[in-house]
N, C-alpha and C positions, 0 to 999 in steps of 0.2 A: 147331811151325813158326809163324812170325809172319806174319799176314795183311798184305795191301797197305795202305799208309796211306790213310786216308779222303780222299775228294775234297773239297776246300774250294772252294765256288762262292759268289761274292759276289752272292747273289740278294736283291733288295730289292723284292719285290712289295708294292704298296699293300695294306693290310689287307683292303680290300673284295674282293680277288681271291684270298684264301686258299682259298676253296672249290674252286678249280681243282685244287689238289694234295691237299687234305685230305678230300674227300668224293667218293663215286661217285654219279653220277646219269646217266640216259639223256640229258637235255638240260642243258647248262650255257650260260647266256646272259647277256651283259652288253650293255646298250644305254644310250644317253644322248648327251650333248653332247661338244663338242670339248674336248681337253685332259685327258681322263680317264685316259689311259694304257692303254686297253683292248687295243689291238693289241700293244703292247710286252709287256704282262703275259701275254696269251694265248700269244704266241710264246715267251717265256721259260719258261712252265709246260710247254709241249709239248716244248721242248728238254730240260728236266730229266727229264720222263717218258721221253723217248727214251733217256736214259742209264740210268735206274732200271729200265726194262722193255725189255731188249734184244729186238729183233725187232718193236718197235712199228711198225705201219703207220698213217701219218697222211695223210689226204687233205685238202689245202688247196684249197678250192673257192670260187668266186664265180659270180655269174650269167653274166657275160661275161668271157671271157679269150681274147683272140686270140693272145697270145704269153706267154712266161714273164715278160716285163716287166710284164704286167698283174697278176701274182700277188703273193703275200706272200713270194716267194723272196728278194727283196732284204732284206726286213725280218728274216727268219730268219737270213740270212747276217750282217747287222749285229749281231744279238743274240749270235750265236756268237762274234763278235770281241769284243763288249762284255763278255761273261761269261768270256772266256778258254777257250772250249770247242773250240778248234781240234784238240786231241788226240783228240777224240771224234767229230768229224764231218768227212766229206769232201764238199766243196762243188764241184759242177761248174756249168756254165752252165744246166743244166736239171734238176738233181737235188740232193738233200741226203741222204746216207746216214750212219747212225750205227752204234753197236756192236750186234753180234749180229744184223745184218740190219734194224735200224731204218731206216725210209725215209720220206721226205716226198714225196708225189705232188702234182701240181698240175693242176687241170682247171677248165674253165668248164662250167657246168651247161646253159646254154641250147642249145648246139650240139654237145654230147657225150653225148647221151642214151644211145646204144648202148654207148659206152665206160663210162659210169657204171654201167649195169646189169650189165656183165660184170666189174666189179671185185669181187674176193673178199678176204676176210680183213681188211677195214678195221677197225681198232680205234677210231680217232677221226677224225671229219670236222670240220674247222674251216671254217665258212662266214663269210668276211669280207665286209663291205659287204652284209649280208644283207637290208637294206631293199629291194634291187633284185630279190630272188629271187621268181620267179613261183609261182603256185599249182601249175602243172603241174610245175615243177622240184621243188617240195617232194614232190609225189605220187610222182615217180620216185625221188628220193633216199632218202627215209625207209626204204622197205622194202629198199633196196639195202644199207644199213648194218645188217646182221642178225647179225653175229658176236656170240656170247654176251659180255655185258659191254661191248659197244661203246657209244660215246658220240657225241653230236652237239653240238659247240661252236659258238656263234653270237655274233658281234659285229656291231653295226650302230648307225648314227645314224638315228633314226626320221624318216620323211618324212610320209606320210599315215596317219591312224589306220586307214583301210580297207585298207592294204597287207597282203598275205597273211602276211608274217613277223610283223608287229605283232599281227595278229589271232590267229595260232597261239600265240605265245609270251607276249604281254603281256595281251591281252584274255581269251584262253581258254587259259591255260598248261596243258600236260599235267601229269598227276599227278606223274610222276617228273621234275620239272624244278626247277632252281635258276635263278631269273631275278633279276638285279640291275640296277637303274637307277643309272648312275654318271655323274659329272660332274667338272669340274675341282676341285671341293671335296674329292674323294676322292683326289686325286693330290698327294702331298707334294712331288713334283718338278715341279709346274706352273711353267713358266718365266715370268720377268718380262715377256718380250716378248709372250707370249700374254695376260698379264693386262692389258697396255695395250690390246690389240685388244678384249678383252672389255669393258673399261670404256667404250671408245669406242662399241662397238655398243650397249651398254645406254643410253648417253646419246642416241644419234642414232636408233635404231630398236629399241625394246624388244621388239616382236613378233618381229623377226628374231633378236634376241639370245636370246630364250627358246628358239627353235628351235636355233640354232647352239650355244649354250653350255650350256643346261640340258636339251637333248635332248627338248624338247616337240615334239609333232607339228605340222606345218604346219597352219594353219587356213585354211578357205575364207573368204577375207577378206570377201567379200560377205555371208557369213552371220554375221559378228561383229556383235553388237549395237552395240558402240562402235567399229567400224572407223574408223580414221583420226581418231579424236576424242581420243585420250589419249596421254600420255607420262609418263615417270618423271623426276622432278627433285627437288632439295632446295630448300626455300624457307623464308622466315620471314614470317608474316602481317604485313600492314601495318595497324596499328590506330589510326593517327592521321593527320591531315592530309586534304587533299582527295581523295587516292587511297586512303583507308582502306577496308578490305574489310568487307563485311557478314558478321556472324556473331560467334562460331562457332555452328554448328548441330550437333545430335546426333541420330543415329538408331540404332535397335537392331533386330536380327532374332533371334528366339529359336531356339535349336537344338533338335533332336529326333533321337534315334538318331545316325546318322552325319552329320547336318546340324549345322554349327557355330553357336554363338551368336556374333554379330558386333555390335560397337559401333563407330561411326565418328564422327569429328569433321571437319567441313568448313566451308569459307568460300565466299562469292561475291565474286570480285574483278573489277575493271573489265577490259574487254577492250581491243582496239586501237582501237575506235571507241566513241562514246558509247552506242550501242544494243547493244553486245556485252558479254558477261560470260564469266568463266572460273570453272569449278568446281575448287576446290582441296581435295584430300583430304589432311588433315594428319596425323591419327592413326587407328589402328585397334586394336581388340582382337578376337581371333579364337580360338575354342577349340572343338574337337569333344568331345562328352561332358561339357560343363560342367554340373556339378550345380547345383541351385538355390541351395544354400548357398554355392557358390563364385562365384556371379554378381556379388555386390558387389565381390569382389576383382578380378574380370575388368574390371568397369567402372572401377575405380580405376587401371587401366593407361592410361586416356585422361584427360589433364589436364582438369579442369573438369567431369567427368561428374557429380560430386556437387553442383555448383552451378547448372548450367543445366538447362533442360527437355529431356528426352529423349523423342522420339516413337518409339514402338515398335510392333511387330506386334500388332495388337489381338486376334488370335486366341488369345492366351494371357493371359487376364485374371488368372489366379491368379499368374502370374509378375509381372505389373504390380503387383498388390496386394502381393506379397512385397517388391518393391523399394521401393514407397512406404512400407511399414512400417519400412524401413531408411533412411528420409529421402532417398531419391532421387526427384527430380521426374520421374516417368515417366507418360506418358499414351498411350493407344492411338491410333494414327494411323488416320484414316478410310480405308476401302476402298470402291470403287464400281465399277460395271460399266465396264470399260475403264481402271481405274486403273493397271494395269501398262503398258499402251500409252501412256497419258498420261505416265507417269513416264519411259518411254524417250524420248518426244518432248521432254520437258523436259531430260533428260540430253544428248541430241544437239543441243538448241537452243543450248548454250553454244559459244562460239568454240573452246574446248578444255577438256579435263579434265586437270589436272595432279595426278599421284599422287606424294606424297612418297616418297622412296626407302626410308623405313622401313616403308612400308605394302606388304609383300610380297604379302599375300593379295589386296589390292585390285588390284594389277597382274596377278596370276595370273588372277583372275576376269575382268578386263577382256579378257584374251586368249581365254578359253575360253567366256565367256558368248555364246551364239550361237543362231541359229535352226536349225530342222531343215532338212535337204537331201533332196530327192527322190532316191531311189536310182536311179531309172530315167532321169531327165532331168537330174540334177544342179542342178535349180532350187532356189533358196532359198525355203522355205515360210514363211508368216506364223505359224509356230508355234514357240514358244520350246523349246529343249532343256532338259531338267531339269538342274539343278545349276549351279555356278559363278556364283551370283547373290546370295549371302548378303550380301556387303558392299554390293552395289548395291541390294538390297532395303532394307537399313538406310538407305542414302542417300535412297531414295524416301520412306521413312517420315519421315525427318528433314525432308525438303523438302515434305511433303504439302500444307501451306498454299500454298506457291508453285506447286505443280503444279496444284492445284484452281483457282487464279486465273489460269492461262494464258489469254491471249486476252481482250480486253475484252468480247467477246460473252458470255463465260461468267462474268464477275466478278459476284459477288453471288448467283448462282443456287445454291441449296442442293440442289435435286433437278432434274436435267435430264429433259426430256421423253423422250429416247431411252432412259432407263434402264428405263422401263416395258416390259413384255412383253405382246404381244397374244395372247390365247387363240385357238387356231386354229379353234374351233367356236362355233356360236351358243349351245349349251348349256354351262353351267359344268361343271367336273369334280365328281366325288363328293367331298364335303367331310366332314371329321371333326368340324368345329365351325363354327357360324355366330356371328359376333360383330358387334355394333352399337356404334358410337361416336357419342355425341351431344355437340354443342357448343352449350350454351344461351347466347345473347347476353343475359345478365341482369345483368351487372355494371355498376358505375358507368362512364359514358362509353361504353357499348356499345349504346346505344339505336339507333344508326344501323347497327349490324352485323346481319347476318342470322344466325340460328341455323342449324345444319347437322347433318346426320347421314349417315354412310356405313355400309353393311352389307358385311361381308367374309366370305368363305369361307376356311377354313384346310384345306389339303390337302397330301398327300404327292405329289411330282411324279415320283418315280422317279429323281431325281438326288440326288447328294450333293456338297457343296462340298469340293473338295480343296485344302487350304491349301498343299500343296507345288506343285501345278500352277497355283494361283490361278484355278481355273475349275471349272464344274460337270462332273461325269462321270456317266455312266449307271451305275446300280446295280441288280443283279438281286435283291439282298437286300431283302425288304420291310421289314426293321427298320433298314436302313442308308440311309435316304433323308431328304431335308430337307423341312421344312415351308415351304410357300409360302402367299401370300395372294392372293385374287382379289376385285376390286371387283364387288359384285353389285348395289348400289343406292346412290343418293345423293338427298338431299333438302336444300333450303335455302330459308329464307323468314324474313321479319321477323315473328316470331310472338310473341303475348303469352304470359304464363305458362299460362293455361288451354289455349290453342291448342297450345303446345309439349307440354303433358302429354298431350293427346288424340292428337296426332300420334305421340308415342312409343308410346302404347298400341296404335294402329292398326298401326304398323310391327312391333311385337312379335307381334301377332296374325298378320300376313301372313307373316313370315319365321321365327317361332319360334326366336329366337336362343338360344344357350347363355348368353350374357351380354350385357347392355346396359351399356356403360361411360359414366359421366358424370363430368366433372371435379369434384373435391371442393373447394368453397369456401363462404364464408358466403352467397353469392348462390344457390347451388344446393342448400343443405341441405333446403329445403322441397320442392323438386322430387324429390330423391332419396327423401325420406321418403314422399311421396305415391305415387311409382311403386312403392316396395316394399310399401306398404299395398295396392296394386292387384295384388300377387303377381307383379310383373315381376322378372326376374332381374337386378337392378341392382347394379352395382359402382361404388364411388367410386374415382376415379383421382387420385393425387397429382400436381399440376401446379405445384409450387412453383418450378421452374426457369422462366426466361423462354422464350417461344415459339421464338425462334431457336435457343437451346441445345437445346431438345427436338427441333427438326427436324434439327439437326446429329446428335444422338444417333440418331434414328430413321432417317436417310437411308441407313444401311448396308444396309437391306433392299432398297430399289430399286437401290442401287449394286451389290449382288450379284445383281441380276436375279431377285428373289423376289417382286416386286409385279406382278400381272397385271391386265388389263382385257379386257372383251369389247367388240368394235367397235360401239359405239353412240354417237349424237351426244352424249349427256350425259357419256359417259366421257371424251371429248376435252375437254369443258369442265372436268372435274375435273383432268385432267392439266395443262391450261393454267393453272388457278388455283394449283395447287401450284408450278408453275414460276415463277409471279410472286411467290410468297411470299418475303419478308415485305412487299414493296412494294404488293401488292394490297389493296384495301379489303375484299375478300371473304375474310377470314381463316378463317372457320368451316370451310369444306371442307378447307383445308390443315391446320387443327388436328386434325380428325378423322382425317386420313390419318397425321399424325405420331403420334397416340395409338395407332392400329392397328399401325403399324410398330414403335413403341417396345415395345408389348406383345409382338410376335413376337420382337423382339431379346431382351427380358428372359427369355423362356422358354428361353433357352439352346439354341435350335435351330440357331443359326448360329455357335456357338463362343464365346458370351459368357456371363459369369457370370449366374446367376439373381439378379435383383434384385426381391424380393417386394414387392408393395404391402402397406400396413399391415394390410389385412384380407383378404389373399389366401388362397384355399383351397389345400390341398395339391395338388389336381389340377384344373386348369381345364378339361381335356377330359372331357366326358361320354363314355359309350360311343358308339362310332362310329354316327352317324345320317346315312345318305346324304342328300345334297341334290342336286336336279337330276336 
């Protein structure tokens, strides 16, 4: 006996929805933006299953359904006609029935709790517009769908990240769940009319377009770091004439684990008024898991990266060194206490930020880079959320000289007074080392300068610097804390050679330092030799760089809030003299501070490469000897 001819159905599901018919799972979810074909695909798949599995009971639900007109009844009926399935389904105004008792039921969740609980034998529940489903509805629905092998199908356009559906299925998906994010890109039948709407939305309101078309959650606008400051557009830099742009500038952020390596090229363009500017993001390179050996190739994706100076995250000196050896001009950008906040102020200080349409990651991060929100009050907190900041960190690094020079009151200041931290007690902390730094005014032309000395304690503060958060965090691990320095004493006077020698001896006797550092030069050779003959722990310091360059190098220590002082009158005098450097006539005190901070930076205690002095010992720290 010959069987019935096979049924031929012209089913053309987009590939991304194949899982609906090919795999079993407790949860099957597709979410995302407009034009992805989700509802059509889910409806077609259910109608096919209703034929293949006679007696299938499907509950089509949504949070609110006052009448059958609010349901997917019309959508299913249209797909029956489109696929030519009229021979298999009987459609009435309120129901759809198929072969062998297959039936489609329709219900709202919010106001039909008792009816939902009493439903038996549901094989599949399809929840459409699930972004609106409340947590209470989920708690009632899930245990109701308890038939063996039953499935929960979900489609929705995300609204808020905190919505119950998004949290249940996207943020914390169940173990037996297939969750797909879909968009117009996955729909081969995406109509031209919608494409025009999409392009218009992206050109006029990129934040709304990302939500509507790419299915991104709505953002708390007030929490967005760059709220109302950016847009996406195509442009060509103006490189000649009176309206020529400044630049290009290059900045890089190094990746780690799931954080990407990012390189960006940007310009500063004139604004609508003479005192206004526009930040133009022209090119980006962005890659997660970029191996060190692949970094040059990534840089080469950005035109000019091999020709111009690239300012990069200084926390990865080994990467900077690697790139320099491959002929890229890369240098570490300075960081200071409040550098992130200063960078944000600089970014928002532009009239607008224009992101080239090719820079997809810059645009995405502009949407999601945000401050934390208080869960109880919905207030925006002055604390940055982690992530979505890699391109913008790269921009900050590339613009670091401009950021540091913001405001005429700060121009020329290498170390701001507010970077210092006041120790909360009269007594200093227990220190693991005591270091003295001596600046002898013995050179040619220095007769009018005062010699100076500062004494510093080196201690662990119980904090560690978190490069990801860009701030200090408490640490309970005694081996996982950072070294800080605290100013214990200062001396400054116009001293002769014998007076300088005797003063140094007296200070060593009083403070018993682990080391006394003295700049090495032809003018100080005799002093260093005589102090060593007196059994003082003297170390020569190489100071071949100019003093301003040394202070730039050393200022990372106070910038990262690692320099402390005790509230005494002379302490404020030191802070003031350092803030005046290099304009002050009293350079000695500032020089000793820069030597102390440079030493701490070189010791690789704050993420920088070890740069040994010529006669450095392997271990500068003696066994811990409490002080104070």
